[in-house]
Each structure stands twice: as C-alpha cells, then as structure tokens.
Backbone as CSV, one residue per row, in Angstrom:
resi,resn,N_x,N_y,N_z,CA_x,CA_y,CA_z,C_x,C_y,C_z
1,MET,0.839,-1.182,0.000,0.000,0.000,0.000,0.880,1.240,0.000
2,THR,0.400,2.247,-0.683,1.155,3.489,-0.745,0.720,4.408,0.391
3,GLN,1.487,5.464,0.547,1.160,6.453,1.573,-0.211,7.074,1.277
4,ARG,-0.498,7.314,-0.004,-1.782,7.908,-0.389,-2.933,6.966,-0.028
5,THR,-2.748,5.667,-0.274,-3.777,4.687,0.048,-4.017,4.651,1.558
6,ASP,-2.941,4.731,2.341,-3.081,4.770,3.802,-3.866,6.005,4.234
7,GLU,-3.574,7.143,3.609,-4.286,8.382,3.944,-5.769,8.261,3.595
8,ILE,-6.059,7.674,2.427,-7.456,7.477,2.008,-8.182,6.587,3.008
9,ARG,-7.565,5.488,3.384,-8.197,4.570,4.347,-8.398,5.250,5.703
10,ALA,-7.437,6.051,6.145,-7.568,6.762,7.428,-8.727,7.758,7.375
11,LEU,-8.839,8.488,6.257,-9.952,9.441,6.115,-11.300,8.716,6.127
12,ILE,-11.369,7.593,5.403,-12.623,6.831,5.339,-12.998,6.317,6.725
13,GLU,-12.011,5.809,7.467,-12.291,5.303,8.817,-12.777,6.408,9.733
14,GLY,-12.273,7.630,9.536,-12.708,8.753,10.359,-14.081,9.284,9.994
15,LEU,-14.486,9.057,8.747,-15.745,9.629,8.270,-16.925,8.671,8.272
16,TYR,-16.654,7.380,8.163,-17.742,6.420,7.981,-17.711,5.350,9.068
17,ASP,-18.903,4.983,9.523,-19.019,3.952,10.555,-18.521,2.599,10.060
18,ASP,-18.792,2.299,8.806,-18.376,1.019,8.234,-17.528,1.288,6.995
19,PRO,-16.216,1.488,7.169,-15.347,1.846,6.047,-15.393,0.833,4.899
20,GLU,-15.444,-0.447,5.209,-15.460,-1.461,4.150,-16.738,-1.367,3.325
21,ASP,-17.849,-1.090,3.992,-19.116,-0.933,3.268,-19.037,0.263,2.332
22,PHE,-18.429,1.363,2.813,-18.266,2.547,1.970,-17.476,2.200,0.706
23,LEU,-16.413,1.449,0.866,-15.564,1.106,-0.282,-16.249,0.147,-1.262
24,LYS,-17.131,-0.717,-0.769,-17.739,-1.751,-1.612,-19.078,-1.339,-2.222
25,ALA,-19.812,-0.449,-1.553,-21.160,-0.105,-2.003,-21.110,0.911,-3.150
26,PRO,-21.946,0.724,-4.183,-21.997,1.703,-5.276,-22.480,3.060,-4.750
27,HIS,-21.900,4.132,-5.285,-22.265,5.489,-4.866,-22.615,6.320,-6.085
28,GLN,-23.676,7.112,-5.957,-24.086,8.008,-7.038,-22.963,9.007,-7.348
29,TRP,-22.268,9.425,-6.323,-21.216,10.430,-6.478,-20.132,9.943,-7.440
30,PHE,-19.913,8.641,-7.444,-18.882,8.050,-8.306,-19.510,7.341,-9.508
31,GLY,-20.626,7.865,-9.978,-21.277,7.314,-11.158,-21.833,5.922,-10.942
32,GLY,-22.194,5.601,-9.702,-22.763,4.301,-9.393,-21.717,3.215,-9.179
33,ARG,-20.459,3.599,-9.183,-19.376,2.632,-8.965,-18.976,2.653,-7.495
34,PRO,-18.476,1.532,-6.972,-17.980,1.535,-5.596,-16.655,2.302,-5.512
35,PRO,-16.484,3.122,-4.470,-15.248,3.902,-4.317,-13.993,3.032,-4.263
36,GLY,-14.107,1.804,-3.831,-12.951,0.914,-3.752,-12.277,0.710,-5.102
37,GLU,-13.049,0.809,-6.174,-12.478,0.662,-7.516,-11.466,1.761,-7.823
38,PHE,-11.626,2.908,-7.182,-10.756,4.050,-7.460,-9.381,3.907,-6.805
39,LEU,-9.242,2.955,-5.900,-7.952,2.738,-5.248,-6.923,2.126,-6.203
40,ALA,-7.361,1.551,-7.286,-6.469,0.814,-8.196,-5.569,1.723,-9.027
41,THR,-6.017,2.953,-9.283,-5.206,3.844,-10.122,-4.852,5.106,-9.361
42,GLU,-3.767,5.727,-9.800,-3.326,6.977,-9.170,-4.371,8.068,-9.371
43,GLU,-4.936,8.136,-10.567,-5.962,9.133,-10.866,-7.196,8.916,-9.978
44,GLY,-7.589,7.660,-9.816,-8.732,7.332,-8.963,-8.467,7.685,-7.506
45,GLN,-7.252,7.455,-7.051,-6.893,7.792,-5.668,-6.987,9.299,-5.442
46,LEU,-6.518,10.072,-6.425,-6.599,11.534,-6.299,-8.051,11.999,-6.255
47,GLU,-8.906,11.381,-7.061,-10.325,11.731,-7.054,-10.960,11.395,-5.694
48,LEU,-10.628,10.215,-5.172,-11.127,9.834,-3.846,-10.654,10.818,-2.781
49,LEU,-9.372,11.193,-2.834,-8.841,12.154,-1.858,-9.569,13.489,-1.946
50,ARG,-9.798,13.988,-3.177,-10.528,15.265,-3.330,-11.915,15.163,-2.686
51,PHE,-12.574,14.050,-2.946,-13.914,13.842,-2.386,-13.863,13.816,-0.854
52,LEU,-12.945,13.018,-0.308,-12.885,12.851,1.154,-12.428,14.120,1.861
53,ARG,-11.499,14.849,1.279,-10.987,16.082,1.914,-11.985,17.227,1.807
54,SER,-12.808,17.224,0.772,-13.738,18.338,0.564,-14.925,18.267,1.529
55,GLY,-15.130,17.101,2.089,-16.288,16.937,2.963,-17.575,16.853,2.166
56,ALA,-17.434,16.709,0.855,-18.615,16.611,-0.008,-19.413,15.368,0.357
57,GLN,-20.684,15.495,0.233,-21.574,14.374,0.501,-22.138,13.876,-0.812
58,PRO,-22.412,12.604,-0.899,-23.059,12.094,-2.111,-24.412,12.766,-2.301
59,PRO,-24.913,12.796,-3.525,-26.231,13.392,-3.747,-27.286,12.710,-2.876
60,PRO,-28.332,13.449,-2.496,-29.353,12.859,-1.628,-30.079,11.708,-2.313
61,ASN,-30.470,10.742,-1.492,-31.254,9.634,-2.033,-32.723,10.057,-2.088
62,GLU,-33.580,9.153,-2.509,-34.992,9.484,-2.713,-35.657,9.990,-1.437
63,ILE,-35.349,9.382,-0.316,-35.962,9.773,0.961,-35.534,11.187,1.352
64,ASP,-34.247,11.491,1.149,-33.718,12.780,1.585,-34.053,13.932,0.639
65,ARG,-34.403,13.642,-0.600,-34.640,14.696,-1.578,-35.728,15.670,-1.138
66,ASN,-36.798,15.165,-0.538,-37.929,16.017,-0.143,-37.922,16.376,1.335
67,PHE,-36.793,16.163,1.990,-36.703,16.445,3.426,-36.789,17.943,3.681
68,LYS,-37.630,18.316,4.625,-37.720,19.712,5.040,-37.057,19.822,6.414
69,PRO,-36.103,20.740,6.552,-35.387,20.848,7.834,-36.353,21.131,8.990
70,TYR,-35.998,20.628,10.142,-36.790,20.875,11.341,-36.612,22.317,11.785
71,THR,-37.654,22.845,12.396,-37.563,24.180,12.993,-37.544,24.005,14.505
72,ASP,-37.253,25.074,15.219,-37.256,25.007,16.678,-38.626,24.589,17.207
73,ALA,-39.684,24.985,16.500,-41.040,24.625,16.936,-41.283,23.120,16.846
74,ASP,-40.550,22.437,15.950,-40.722,20.991,15.793,-40.024,20.193,16.887
75,LEU,-39.062,20.810,17.542,-38.219,20.085,18.486,-38.710,20.267,19.913
76,GLN,-38.698,19.187,20.649,-39.034,19.225,22.063,-37.964,18.476,22.812
77,PHE,-37.445,19.088,23.860,-36.458,18.409,24.685,-37.205,17.690,25.792
78,ILE,-37.054,16.377,25.837,-37.682,15.585,26.880,-36.580,14.848,27.611
79,PRO,-36.264,15.296,28.826,-35.195,14.625,29.564,-35.512,13.152,29.775
80,GLU,-34.466,12.365,29.882,-34.632,10.932,30.102,-35.467,10.710,31.366
81,GLY,-36.444,9.867,31.287,-37.289,9.563,32.437,-38.438,10.543,32.624
82,ALA,-38.509,11.577,31.782,-39.548,12.591,31.968,-40.935,12.007,31.784
83,THR,-41.113,11.119,30.825,-42.441,10.561,30.602,-42.881,9.748,31.810
84,GLN,-41.947,9.034,32.415,-42.288,8.292,33.626,-42.607,9.274,34.757
85,ALA,-41.814,10.330,34.871,-42.058,11.332,35.912,-43.417,11.985,35.697
86,ASP,-43.743,12.307,34.435,-45.045,12.913,34.140,-46.179,11.986,34.551
87,ARG,-46.023,10.695,34.267,-47.065,9.732,34.638,-47.234,9.693,36.156
88,LEU,-46.112,9.711,36.893,-46.188,9.679,38.352,-46.813,10.955,38.906
89,VAL,-46.490,12.089,38.289,-47.090,13.358,38.722,-48.593,13.317,38.489
90,GLU,-49.005,12.799,37.329,-50.442,12.685,37.047,-51.141,11.797,38.073
91,GLN,-50.504,10.678,38.432,-51.089,9.786,39.439,-51.217,10.505,40.782
92,ALA,-50.189,11.261,41.149,-50.221,12.003,42.413,-51.341,13.045,42.392
93,ILE,-51.505,13.723,41.260,-52.562,14.738,41.142,-53.928,14.095,41.310
94,VAL,-54.144,12.971,40.639,-55.438,12.277,40.753,-55.681,11.880,42.206
95,HIS,-54.632,11.337,42.860,-54.752,10.926,44.260,-55.098,12.130,45.140
96,LEU,-54.378,13.234,44.945,-54.615,14.418,45.771,-55.975,15.051,45.475
97,GLU,-56.412,15.002,44.229,-57.735,15.545,43.916,-58.817,14.797,44.686
98,GLY,-58.634,13.481,44.820,-59.577,12.696,45.621,-59.565,13.128,47.080
99,LYS,-58.376,13.381,47.609,-58.254,13.813,49.011,-58.843,15.211,49.195
100,ILE,-58.637,16.071,48.206,-59.203,17.423,48.274,-60.727,17.337,48.292
101,ALA,-61.272,16.457,47.487,-62.729,16.281,47.471,-63.212,15.814,48.845
102,GLN,-62.446,14.901,49.471,-62.812,14.444,50.813,-62.762,15.598,51.808
103,LEU,-61.724,16.413,51.728,-61.617,17.565,52.638,-62.774,18.539,52.425
104,ARG,-63.119,18.794,51.172,-64.234,19.712,50.889,-65.544,19.156,51.444
105,ALA,-65.689,17.836,51.408,-66.908,17.221,51.924,-67.032,17.424,53.429
106,LEU,-65.915,17.667,54.103,-65.946,17.868,55.548,-66.399,19.270,55.940
107,LYS,-66.408,20.205,54.981,-66.825,21.582,55.298,-68.244,21.564,55.861
108,GLY,-68.388,22.214,56.995,-69.697,22.308,57.624,-70.246,20.989,58.120
109,SER,-69.391,20.010,58.381,-69.844,18.683,58.770,-70.285,18.585,60.216
110,GLY,-69.831,19.414,61.047,-70.255,19.330,62.435,-69.118,19.570,63.395
111,PRO,-69.456,19.686,64.665,-68.475,20.062,65.679,-67.374,19.021,65.894
112,GLN,-67.666,17.726,65.740,-66.645,16.706,65.971,-65.508,16.835,64.957
113,ILE,-65.874,16.976,63.711,-64.860,17.083,62.663,-64.119,18.401,62.797
114,ALA,-64.815,19.451,63.136,-64.172,20.754,63.341,-63.164,20.658,64.483
115,ALA,-63.477,19.893,65.519,-62.560,19.725,66.644,-61.292,18.983,66.209
116,VAL,-61.457,17.958,65.380,-60.294,17.201,64.900,-59.396,18.096,64.054
117,ILE,-59.995,18.854,63.163,-59.198,19.719,62.287,-58.499,20.805,63.106
118,ALA,-59.183,21.378,64.082,-58.565,22.388,64.945,-57.415,21.776,65.743
119,ARG,-57.621,20.568,66.257,-56.574,19.867,67.032,-55.369,19.548,66.149
120,THR,-55.644,19.139,64.897,-54.567,18.856,63.947,-53.729,20.103,63.715
121,GLU,-54.397,21.236,63.596,-53.673,22.490,63.384,-52.863,22.872,64.619
122,GLN,-53.396,22.578,65.820,-52.632,22.860,67.052,-51.345,22.036,67.088
123,VAL,-51.435,20.761,66.713,-50.290,19.859,66.810,-49.289,20.103,65.681
124,PHE,-49.782,20.292,64.467,-48.881,20.370,63.310,-48.788,21.757,62.682
125,GLY,-49.577,22.698,63.118,-49.560,24.022,62.505,-50.094,23.956,61.083
126,GLU,-49.442,24.703,60.198,-49.886,24.764,58.803,-49.789,23.415,58.097
127,LEU,-48.973,22.506,58.609,-48.815,21.198,57.977,-49.914,20.202,58.363
128,GLY,-50.859,20.640,59.181,-51.939,19.760,59.630,-52.743,19.172,58.485
129,ALA,-53.035,19.991,57.471,-53.818,19.502,56.336,-53.065,18.391,55.608
130,ILE,-51.746,18.521,55.523,-50.944,17.482,54.866,-50.982,16.202,55.700
131,TRP,-50.864,16.327,57.008,-50.911,15.147,57.880,-52.228,14.398,57.714
132,LEU,-53.302,15.142,57.522,-54.616,14.520,57.375,-54.723,13.625,56.138
133,VAL,-53.958,13.909,55.081,-54.096,13.141,53.837,-52.984,12.116,53.619
134,GLU,-51.997,12.061,54.529,-50.925,11.069,54.404,-51.294,9.793,55.149
135,HIS,-50.853,8.658,54.604,-51.099,7.376,55.262,-50.415,7.362,56.629
136,ASN,-51.140,6.884,57.614,-50.596,6.810,58.960,-50.529,5.338,59.376
137,PRO,-49.315,4.846,59.722,-49.184,3.435,60.067,-49.960,3.033,61.327
138,VAL,-50.124,3.946,62.257,-50.862,3.607,63.478,-52.346,3.428,63.163
139,LEU,-52.889,4.338,62.361,-54.303,4.251,61.993,-54.536,3.240,60.865
140,GLN,-53.468,2.860,60.184,-53.521,1.976,59.017,-54.425,2.548,57.929
141,ALA,-54.427,3.856,57.823,-55.189,4.591,56.813,-54.764,6.049,56.923
142,THR,-55.321,6.871,56.100,-55.067,8.302,56.282,-56.005,8.793,57.375
143,PRO,-55.581,9.759,58.183,-56.487,10.305,59.191,-57.808,10.783,58.580
144,LEU,-57.739,11.324,57.376,-58.944,11.801,56.710,-59.924,10.656,56.445
145,ASP,-59.390,9.498,56.024,-60.267,8.332,55.809,-60.936,7.903,57.109
146,VAL,-60.167,7.923,58.190,-60.706,7.523,59.495,-61.795,8.505,59.936
147,ILE,-61.536,9.802,59.736,-62.522,10.834,60.081,-63.797,10.635,59.262
148,SER,-63.635,10.358,57.949,-64.807,10.188,57.086,-65.662,9.012,57.509
149,ARG,-65.058,8.013,58.160,-65.827,6.861,58.640,-66.442,7.129,60.015
150,GLY,-66.298,8.378,60.500,-66.925,8.762,61.763,-66.129,8.376,62.998
151,LYS,-64.870,7.970,62.857,-64.049,7.553,64.009,-63.085,8.673,64.408
152,THR,-63.664,9.839,64.690,-62.844,11.001,65.045,-62.094,10.795,66.346
153,ASP,-62.661,9.975,67.265,-61.998,9.750,68.558,-60.626,9.094,68.377
154,ARG,-60.491,8.177,67.409,-59.198,7.522,67.156,-58.157,8.542,66.717
155,VAL,-58.559,9.486,65.855,-57.641,10.507,65.356,-57.276,11.458,66.486
156,LEU,-58.268,11.849,67.305,-57.988,12.746,68.441,-57.038,12.092,69.446
157,THR,-57.224,10.802,69.702,-56.345,10.073,70.622,-54.917,10.058,70.076
158,LEU,-54.784,9.787,68.791,-53.458,9.755,68.174,-52.804,11.132,68.224
159,LEU,-53.565,12.171,67.954,-53.013,13.526,68.025,-52.525,13.852,69.438
160,GLY,-53.256,13.407,70.443,-52.819,13.599,71.840,-51.513,12.884,72.118
161,ARG,-51.376,11.668,71.607,-50.129,10.901,71.796,-48.949,11.596,71.096
162,ILE,-49.214,12.042,69.871,-48.135,12.716,69.125,-47.684,13.947,69.882
163,GLU,-48.628,14.728,70.372,-48.290,15.951,71.101,-47.502,15.640,72.381
164,SER,-47.832,14.498,73.010,-47.157,14.112,74.258,-45.859,13.370,74.003
165,GLY,-45.596,13.046,72.737,-44.371,12.318,72.416,-44.525,10.816,72.524
166,VAL,-45.766,10.319,72.642,-46.005,8.873,72.723,-46.671,8.455,71.419
167,TYR,-45.886,8.330,70.373,-46.434,8.038,69.048,-46.330,6.539,68.793
168,ALA,-47.279,5.798,69.342,-47.327,4.353,69.088,-48.628,3.797,69.557
C-alpha cells in the first residue's frame, strides 16, 4: 500500500461507521461505482482524496430529496425519564384531587370534625392539612379516611399521643 492509500483509508475510517461498506457499495457520487475501484489507479486515488478532503456528501437519495429541515417549533427536549415522571405526577394529582374532594366534603360537617381539624392544626400548625391526607401506620389509613368513617376519637387520641411524644 502506498502512503496515499493509507491516507485514504484513514480518512474513510474517520468519516464512515463502516469503512469497508463505503468502499464496496456503489455510490451516485462516483457514477454508481464503488469507491474501492478508485484505489487501483493513481488518478482514482486523487479523485477519492478530493472527495474525502472536501467533505462533499453524495447526492441525496430518494428519501432525503424532499426532506424539510426541522424548525425550533418541531423540536421538544424531553429529559430521560420525563415521561415516567409525568405519569407519576399525574397519578399524584389524581390521588390528591380525591383527598381534596374528601376535605371539601368535611366543610360544615359538624363540631366533631371541626374539633379534629382544629386539634390537627394545634399539633402540626400549617402542615396539619398534609398530615390529614398522608397514610398513617398507626391508623392503618389516612387520618382523613378515618374521620370520614366517623371515628374522630381515634384521630384525636393519636393527636394527643403525638403531642405528648407517645407516638405508638
């Protein structure tokens, strides 16, 4: 092999994923002949070098001929895992909407429920509403579910224990 042939092969390896396929496959740019045929003559090698050094691309194939470039409006960046995160956020929203509906149903329900909500606010402050909708291992349900079933005394007892530091 000559120095020119080595240079041609190095350029092809740098430009194409499958250098051997490039050399063997017919190309429109070379009149439908495989570029490997051009390695046999000095004139062919010079033509290959001009092509490879120029960065010229073969003419577009049928699929690429009618391609319209993408615009910024066509592109959306979606980080890896975003679709899964979106699905989880949607599930959380649906879950919380159900809890919000339960809380709204408690409006004007009566003095027992008002006492539980007031007590929750005393123990947890502004975070009381969040405590009401989170699963509680002692109650084996959310406090809100327990309240909705009319068992406000269980929630009040638990709130007293939490306030006293006896959470069990």
